[in-house]
N, C-alpha and C positions, 0 to 999 in steps of 0.2 A: 490966639490961645497961648497962655504961658506954658513953660516947660513942665511945671508941677502938675498942672491940669492935664496936660497931654499924657504924662506918665501914669496918672491915675486912671484915665480912660483906657489906656493900653492894658493896664493891669486887670481892670474889670473885664475887658474884652477877652483877655487870655484865660482868665479864670472861668468865664462863661463858656469858652470854647472847650476847655478841658472837661468841665462838668457835663456839657452836652455830649461829648464823645463817650464818656463813661455811661451816661444815661442811654445812649443809642445802643451800646453793646449789651446793656442789661435787658433791653427790650427785644433783642434779636435771638430769642429762644435759647439763651445760654443757661437758663434755670428751669428746673422741673416745676410743675405746679406744686405749690406748698400744701402739705398735708395738714389736716386739722390739728391744732395745737401749736403750729409754728407761730412765733411772735418775734419781733425785732425790738430789742431794748437797748437804746443808746444812752450811755452814761457819761457824766462829766467828772473831771478830776478837780480836786481843790489844790493841787500842786501849783504853787505860785500865787494862790489867792490870798489876799490880805483882808481878813475879816472874820467874824464869828460864824458859827454854824447857821444862824438865822439869816445873816446877810448872804452867805454862800447858797443856801437852799433857795432863797428868793431869786437870786440871779440865775441859778440853774433852771428853775421853773419858768422864768420869763424868757429864757433862751430856747425853750422847747425841748429840753431833755426829758427822758423818762426817769432818770435817777442819777446816782453818783457812785463812784468808787473812791474810798478813802482808807487810810490806815485805821484799823480798828481802834477806837478810843479806849485805852486801858484804864484811864481815870474815870471813876464812877460819875462824877459831876459832868465831865465832858461827854460821856456816853449818854447821860440823861438829856443833855441839851441837844446833842446830835439827833437822837431818836425823836425828840419833840419837834425839831425843825423838819425832819423828814415827813413826819405825820402831818404837820400843819400844811405843808406844800405838796402833799400827796406824791412823794418821790420814793422810788424803790432804791435799794442800795446793795452793792457788793462791798466786801471788805478785803483789805490787804493786811497780811501779817508776815512776820519773819523773825529771825534771830540775828544777833549781832556778835555774840561772844566768840572769841577765837578758840576757846576750849570746846571740843565737840559735845561733851556731856552737858556743860552749862548751856551751850547753844540749844541743845535738845530741850532742856528744861524751859528756857525762854520761849521757844517755839510752842511747846505744849501748853503753857499758860495762856499765850496769846490765842492759840487755836480754840481753847475752851471758852475764852471770853467771846471770841467771834461767833462760835457756834451758838452761844446763848442768846445772841442778838438776832438770830434767824435771818441772815442775809440771803440774797439770791444765790450767792456763791462766795467762796473764799479763795483769793488768789495769794500764792505764797512766794515770798522772797526767801527761799529755803536753802539752808546749808551754805557751804563755801566752795569755790572752785578748786581749792587745794585740800579740802577734807578727803579722806579716803572714801572709796566706793561704799564700804561697809557703814561708815558713819553717816554719809548722806542717805543711804538706803534706810537707816533707822528713822530718819525724819519723814521720808515718803511713806514708809509702812505705818508710822504713827498717825499721819494725817488720814490715811485710809481707814484705819481701825476706829479712830475717833469720830469720823464722819458717818460711819455705818449706822443706818437707822434714823439718821437725821433728815435725809432727803436733800441735804446740802452738798453740792459738788465742791470738792477741794482740788484746786489746780496748782501746778507748779510752773512758774514763769521761765521762759527762755531768756534769762537776764544775765548780763555779764557779771562775773564775780560770784555767781550762784551755781547751784547744781547743774542746771541745763545751759551752761554758758556758751557752748559751741555745738555745732551739728553732730560731729562724730561722738562726742561725749554723751549728748542726749540720746543718740541711737543706742549706745550701750545700756543706758538706764531703761529705755523703752523696751528693748529686747528682753531684758531680764526681770522687769517688773510690769506684768500685764495690766495691773490696776492703775498705773500711772496715768494721770490726766494733766493736760498741758494748757497753760495760757500762752498763746502765741504772740510774741512780740519779736518778729524777725528782724526788726531794725537793729537789734543787738548783734545778731549773727552776721549781718551785713558788715559791721565794723570788725568783728572778730576775724572774719574770713576775707575782708577787703574786697568784697564783690557783692553782686545782687544774687549770689548763690546759684548761678547758672550751672556750675559744675557739681552741685550737690542736690540735684532735683529729687533723687530717690529718698534721701534722708529728710528733705523738707516735706515730701509727700507723707512720709511715715509720721513725722511730728504733727502735721495737719490732721492726720487720721485720728490722733489722740487729743486734738484740741477741743476744749469745751468753752473757751472764752478768748476774746481777742483784745489786744491793746493796739489801737489804730494810730500808731505813729509811723512816720515814713523816714527810714534811714537811707544811707548810701554807703559807698565803699570806704569813705573816710570819716564817717560820723553817724551818730544814732538819730540825727534829726536834720532834715533839710531845712533851709532857712524859711521857706514858704512854699507849700505844695502847689500853690496857685501859679508859681513862676514857671515859665516854659522850660527852663534849663533842667527842671526836675521831673519832666514828663516820664522819662524811662523808669525812674525810681517809683513814681506814683503808680505807674502801670504794673510794675512787678508786685508791689504790695497788694494792690487791689485784686490781682489774680490769685494771690495766696488767700486773701479773705474770701474770695468767691468760692474756693474749694470748701471751706467750712460752711459758708452760707448754703451751698447746694446740699450738703449732707444734712444740715439742720432742717431744711425745707422738706427733704425726703422723709426724715425721721418724725416730722411734726413736733419739733422741740424748740425751745426758746434759744434765740441767738443773742448773746450779750456782747456788746462791744463798748470799750472805753476809748474815748478820744483823748489821746495822751501827749499832745505836743506840750513841752515843758517850758519853764522860764529860763533865764540865764542860770547856769552856763550851758544848758542844753540848747537854748535859743542863742544863735550867734549874735554878737553885739559889736558895736563900734569900739575901737580901741580907746583907752583912757576914760571916756565917759561911761562905757559899758551900757550904752543905750541899746535896747533890743532892736534888731533889724526888722521885726514884724510884730504884729499884735497877737500874742499868744491866745487870748480868749477868742478873738475873731477867727483865727486859723482853726481852732477846735470846733467852732460852730460851723465853719465851712465844711469840715470833714463830716460832722454830724449830718448836715444836709445832704452831702454826697451819699452817705450810707443809707439814709432814709429813701432817697430816690432810687437807689440801686437795689435795695433788698426788701423794701416794704411790699 
């Protein structure tokens, strides 16, 4: 047996062992019986995908996803093509919006326009890259308050992501906003906080629990103390990071099961430069799409 074949077999075996261990814990009475209304919807990202909406939708459907999460298409033609592709392949969708201007007032205007467009498309939810980490509390609060007002009566949940560079970029800052804005709803991507705090957040368990209690949507990427994305969650050296993130997701899944509500999760392992690469050639160290499908299958077996 040549070395390449041996490495492939070892990788498959390790991935299988990790998945089996996670399946075993999920069957060991760690979850309550799901109440009527609970559903699991696993979504795909088009981040790093090269192709039009039709090609993306076709691949998503063939890969066994329930739907997608993408940046809300602000151009009317792109929006029409996106909705047509989603309908054709019977895919659900969540939308991502944000602002980019460094001036808080202009940023708020950008955000408002994007939010109105996204709401008109009637997605499952809207996830926000909102504000800036250096905006004042008052300026960032205006964005959160606007998102809540605009979504009232629509039945569409608007969440703000725990993302670096944005409002909820760190655990202690997020706690301040959660404590002072009861209506704040969170998209949990704690891979970002792992980087900000250079840890798996062991020393901030109370704040993590608070954020998870406000979480309505999950971005399932696995980070570590020195980066927002492990090279491959199937590799044994990342077992501790995988376990930490899955335990965080479990908290939200358990609450959603008890509430009888939908649990939406995006598999969000990204391309270079999130994906580590070889120097000079910048060849990715792993298959982005394949990793996301691996995570999708893990989520289905654990939470369905």
